[in-house]
mmCIF file of the C-alpha atoms, coordinates in Angstrom:
data_MODEL
# 
_entry.id   MODEL 
# 
loop_
_atom_site.group_PDB 
_atom_site.id 
_atom_site.type_symbol 
_atom_site.label_atom_id 
_atom_site.label_alt_id 
_atom_site.label_comp_id 
_atom_site.label_asym_id 
_atom_site.label_entity_id 
_atom_site.label_seq_id 
_atom_site.pdbx_PDB_ins_code 
_atom_site.Cartn_x 
_atom_site.Cartn_y 
_atom_site.Cartn_z 
_atom_site.occupancy 
_atom_site.B_iso_or_equiv 
_atom_site.pdbx_formal_charge 
_atom_site.auth_seq_id 
_atom_site.auth_comp_id 
_atom_site.auth_asym_id 
_atom_site.auth_atom_id 
_atom_site.pdbx_PDB_model_num 
ATOM 1  C CA . MET A 1 1  ? 80.777  15.389  -34.220 1.00 0.00 ? 1  MET A CA 1 
ATOM 2  C CA . LYS A 1 2  ? 82.808  18.033  -36.103 1.00 0.00 ? 2  LYS A CA 1 
ATOM 3  C CA . SER A 1 3  ? 83.618  17.630  -39.690 1.00 0.00 ? 3  SER A CA 1 
ATOM 4  C CA . THR A 1 4  ? 87.269  18.595  -40.594 1.00 0.00 ? 4  THR A CA 1 
ATOM 5  C CA . GLY A 1 5  ? 86.737  18.498  -44.371 1.00 0.00 ? 5  GLY A CA 1 
ATOM 6  C CA . ILE A 1 6  ? 89.819  16.224  -44.717 1.00 0.00 ? 6  ILE A CA 1 
ATOM 7  C CA . THR A 1 7  ? 89.588  13.020  -46.656 1.00 0.00 ? 7  THR A CA 1 
ATOM 8  C CA . ARG A 1 8  ? 92.112  10.343  -47.050 1.00 0.00 ? 8  ARG A CA 1 
ATOM 9  C CA . LYS A 1 9  ? 92.087  7.027   -49.057 1.00 0.00 ? 9  LYS A CA 1 
ATOM 10 C CA . VAL A 1 10 ? 92.694  3.650   -47.616 1.00 0.00 ? 10 VAL A CA 1 
ATOM 11 C CA . ASP A 1 11 ? 95.699  2.101   -49.084 1.00 0.00 ? 11 ASP A CA 1 
ATOM 12 C CA . GLU A 1 12 ? 96.197  -1.504  -50.278 1.00 0.00 ? 12 GLU A CA 1 
ATOM 13 C CA . LEU A 1 13 ? 97.144  -2.518  -46.579 1.00 0.00 ? 13 LEU A CA 1 
ATOM 14 C CA . GLY A 1 14 ? 94.302  -0.852  -45.160 1.00 0.00 ? 14 GLY A CA 1 
ATOM 15 C CA . ARG A 1 15 ? 95.997  2.166   -43.709 1.00 0.00 ? 15 ARG A CA 1 
ATOM 16 C CA . ILE A 1 16 ? 94.883  5.708   -43.612 1.00 0.00 ? 16 ILE A CA 1 
ATOM 17 C CA . VAL A 1 17 ? 97.392  8.681   -42.722 1.00 0.00 ? 17 VAL A CA 1 
ATOM 18 C CA . LEU A 1 18 ? 96.275  11.052  -40.141 1.00 0.00 ? 18 LEU A CA 1 
ATOM 19 C CA . PRO A 1 19 ? 97.040  14.569  -41.367 1.00 0.00 ? 19 PRO A CA 1 
ATOM 20 C CA . ILE A 1 20 ? 99.783  16.509  -39.260 1.00 0.00 ? 20 ILE A CA 1 
ATOM 21 C CA . GLU A 1 21 ? 97.248  19.193  -38.666 1.00 0.00 ? 21 GLU A CA 1 
ATOM 22 C CA . LEU A 1 22 ? 95.044  16.753  -36.599 1.00 0.00 ? 22 LEU A CA 1 
ATOM 23 C CA . ARG A 1 23 ? 97.817  15.041  -34.875 1.00 0.00 ? 23 ARG A CA 1 
ATOM 24 C CA . ARG A 1 24 ? 99.283  18.172  -33.795 1.00 0.00 ? 24 ARG A CA 1 
ATOM 25 C CA . THR A 1 25 ? 95.759  19.585  -32.669 1.00 0.00 ? 25 THR A CA 1 
ATOM 26 C CA . LEU A 1 26 ? 95.161  16.390  -30.684 1.00 0.00 ? 26 LEU A CA 1 
ATOM 27 C CA . GLY A 1 27 ? 98.743  15.895  -29.369 1.00 0.00 ? 27 GLY A CA 1 
ATOM 28 C CA . ILE A 1 28 ? 99.278  12.777  -31.152 1.00 0.00 ? 28 ILE A CA 1 
ATOM 29 C CA . LYS A 1 29 ? 102.919 11.876  -31.507 1.00 0.00 ? 29 LYS A CA 1 
ATOM 30 C CA . ILE A 1 30 ? 104.827 9.307   -33.438 1.00 0.00 ? 30 ILE A CA 1 
ATOM 31 C CA . LYS A 1 31 ? 104.485 5.811   -31.813 1.00 0.00 ? 31 LYS A CA 1 
ATOM 32 C CA . ASP A 1 32 ? 101.408 6.873   -29.513 1.00 0.00 ? 32 ASP A CA 1 
ATOM 33 C CA . ALA A 1 33 ? 98.792  4.085   -29.254 1.00 0.00 ? 33 ALA A CA 1 
ATOM 34 C CA . LEU A 1 34 ? 95.303  4.847   -30.410 1.00 0.00 ? 34 LEU A CA 1 
ATOM 35 C CA . GLU A 1 35 ? 92.346  2.777   -29.393 1.00 0.00 ? 35 GLU A CA 1 
ATOM 36 C CA . ILE A 1 36 ? 89.847  1.642   -32.258 1.00 0.00 ? 36 ILE A CA 1 
ATOM 37 C CA . PHE A 1 37 ? 86.003  1.622   -31.507 1.00 0.00 ? 37 PHE A CA 1 
ATOM 38 C CA . VAL A 1 38 ? 82.996  0.969   -33.726 1.00 0.00 ? 38 VAL A CA 1 
ATOM 39 C CA . ASP A 1 39 ? 79.892  2.619   -33.218 1.00 0.00 ? 39 ASP A CA 1 
ATOM 40 C CA . GLU A 1 40 ? 77.320  1.213   -35.819 1.00 0.00 ? 40 GLU A CA 1 
ATOM 41 C CA . ASP A 1 41 ? 78.874  2.545   -38.991 1.00 0.00 ? 41 ASP A CA 1 
ATOM 42 C CA . ARG A 1 42 ? 81.483  4.874   -37.495 1.00 0.00 ? 42 ARG A CA 1 
ATOM 43 C CA . ILE A 1 43 ? 85.027  4.143   -36.647 1.00 0.00 ? 43 ILE A CA 1 
ATOM 44 C CA . ILE A 1 44 ? 86.218  6.180   -33.606 1.00 0.00 ? 44 ILE A CA 1 
ATOM 45 C CA . LEU A 1 45 ? 89.978  6.623   -32.863 1.00 0.00 ? 45 LEU A CA 1 
ATOM 46 C CA . ARG A 1 46 ? 90.991  7.722   -29.308 1.00 0.00 ? 46 ARG A CA 1 
ATOM 47 C CA . GLN A 1 47 ? 94.300  8.238   -27.807 1.00 0.00 ? 47 GLN A CA 1 
ATOM 48 C CA . TYR A 1 48 ? 95.021  5.260   -25.795 1.00 0.00 ? 48 TYR A CA 1 
ATOM 49 C CA . ASP A 1 49 ? 95.420  6.273   -22.030 1.00 0.00 ? 49 ASP A CA 1 
ATOM 50 C CA . PRO A 1 50 ? 96.310  3.300   -19.885 1.00 0.00 ? 50 PRO A CA 1 
ATOM 51 C CA . ALA A 1 51 ? 94.601  3.410   -16.481 1.00 0.00 ? 51 ALA A CA 1 
ATOM 52 C CA . CYS A 1 52 ? 94.020  1.451   -13.411 1.00 0.00 ? 52 CYS A CA 1 
ATOM 53 C CA . MET A 1 53 ? 91.642  -1.408  -14.117 1.00 0.00 ? 53 MET A CA 1 
ATOM 54 C CA . PHE A 1 54 ? 89.612  -0.607  -10.727 1.00 0.00 ? 54 PHE A CA 1 
ATOM 55 C CA . CYS A 1 55 ? 89.680  3.121   -10.291 1.00 0.00 ? 55 CYS A CA 1 
ATOM 56 C CA . ASN A 1 56 ? 90.649  4.525   -13.726 1.00 0.00 ? 56 ASN A CA 1 
ATOM 57 C CA . SER A 1 57 ? 93.484  6.498   -12.267 1.00 0.00 ? 57 SER A CA 1 
ATOM 58 C CA . ALA A 1 58 ? 96.635  7.178   -14.493 1.00 0.00 ? 58 ALA A CA 1 
ATOM 59 C CA . ASP A 1 59 ? 98.960  7.803   -11.461 1.00 0.00 ? 59 ASP A CA 1 
ATOM 60 C CA . GLU A 1 60 ? 101.614 5.496   -10.418 1.00 0.00 ? 60 GLU A CA 1 
ATOM 61 C CA . LEU A 1 61 ? 100.763 2.313   -12.514 1.00 0.00 ? 61 LEU A CA 1 
ATOM 62 C CA . THR A 1 62 ? 102.214 -1.024  -12.097 1.00 0.00 ? 62 THR A CA 1 
ATOM 63 C CA . THR A 1 63 ? 101.280 -4.051  -14.141 1.00 0.00 ? 63 THR A CA 1 
ATOM 64 C CA . TYR A 1 64 ? 100.233 -7.187  -12.714 1.00 0.00 ? 64 TYR A CA 1 
ATOM 65 C CA . ARG A 1 65 ? 99.339  -10.417 -14.847 1.00 0.00 ? 65 ARG A CA 1 
ATOM 66 C CA . GLY A 1 66 ? 98.830  -8.013  -17.892 1.00 0.00 ? 66 GLY A CA 1 
ATOM 67 C CA . LYS A 1 67 ? 96.628  -5.508  -16.116 1.00 0.00 ? 67 LYS A CA 1 
ATOM 68 C CA . ARG A 1 68 ? 97.403  -1.997  -15.076 1.00 0.00 ? 68 ARG A CA 1 
ATOM 69 C CA . ILE A 1 69 ? 96.792  -1.196  -11.494 1.00 0.00 ? 69 ILE A CA 1 
ATOM 70 C CA . CYS A 1 70 ? 97.531  2.056   -9.486  1.00 0.00 ? 70 CYS A CA 1 
ATOM 71 C CA . LYS A 1 71 ? 99.462  1.831   -6.140  1.00 0.00 ? 71 LYS A CA 1 
ATOM 72 C CA . GLU A 1 72 ? 96.443  2.652   -3.941  1.00 0.00 ? 72 GLU A CA 1 
ATOM 73 C CA . CYS A 1 73 ? 94.441  -0.075  -5.514  1.00 0.00 ? 73 CYS A CA 1 
ATOM 74 C CA . LEU A 1 74 ? 97.280  -2.574  -5.253  1.00 0.00 ? 74 LEU A CA 1 
ATOM 75 C CA . LYS A 1 75 ? 97.812  -1.542  -1.554  1.00 0.00 ? 75 LYS A CA 1 
ATOM 76 C CA . GLU A 1 76 ? 94.084  -2.068  -0.893  1.00 0.00 ? 76 GLU A CA 1 
ATOM 77 C CA . ALA A 1 77 ? 93.973  -5.437  -2.530  1.00 0.00 ? 77 ALA A CA 1 
ATOM 78 C CA . GLN A 1 78 ? 97.020  -6.541  -0.640  1.00 0.00 ? 78 GLN A CA 1 
ATOM 79 C CA . THR A 1 79 ? 95.339  -5.474  2.638   1.00 0.00 ? 79 THR A CA 1 
ATOM 80 C CA . ALA A 1 80 ? 92.094  -7.354  1.636   1.00 0.00 ? 80 ALA A CA 1 
ATOM 81 C CA . VAL A 1 81 ? 94.066  -10.532 0.948   1.00 0.00 ? 81 VAL A CA 1 
ATOM 82 C CA . LYS A 1 82 ? 95.780  -10.333 4.329   1.00 0.00 ? 82 LYS A CA 1 
ATOM 83 C CA . SER A 1 83 ? 92.597  -9.874  6.162   1.00 0.00 ? 83 SER A CA 1 
ATOM 84 C CA . PRO A 1 84 ? 89.615  -11.989 5.106   1.00 0.00 ? 84 PRO A CA 1 
ATOM 85 C CA . ILE A 1 85 ? 86.459  -10.372 4.398   1.00 0.00 ? 85 ILE A CA 1 
ATOM 86 C CA . LEU A 1 86 ? 83.631  -11.233 6.653   1.00 0.00 ? 86 LEU A CA 1 
ATOM 87 C CA . THR A 1 87 ? 80.160  -11.541 5.023   1.00 0.00 ? 87 THR A CA 1 
# 
């Protein structure tokens, strides 16, 4: 991990401000979603990139029952439902 040398204080509502230099460098825009992870004593922020729950593709996504699915996986699932799987 690389230190930026930048420090920020947490405000009374538990917020921190990401400096504009970091946001520009990482391509984070206003209203972008960030995922929050915890790794032992570290908090990790990562840009949220919605992807297909099956293949992790981010192309041509649709939502079904709150889950993101790409067109290819949706087509494959529909085919599987129409023709039962033989075991």
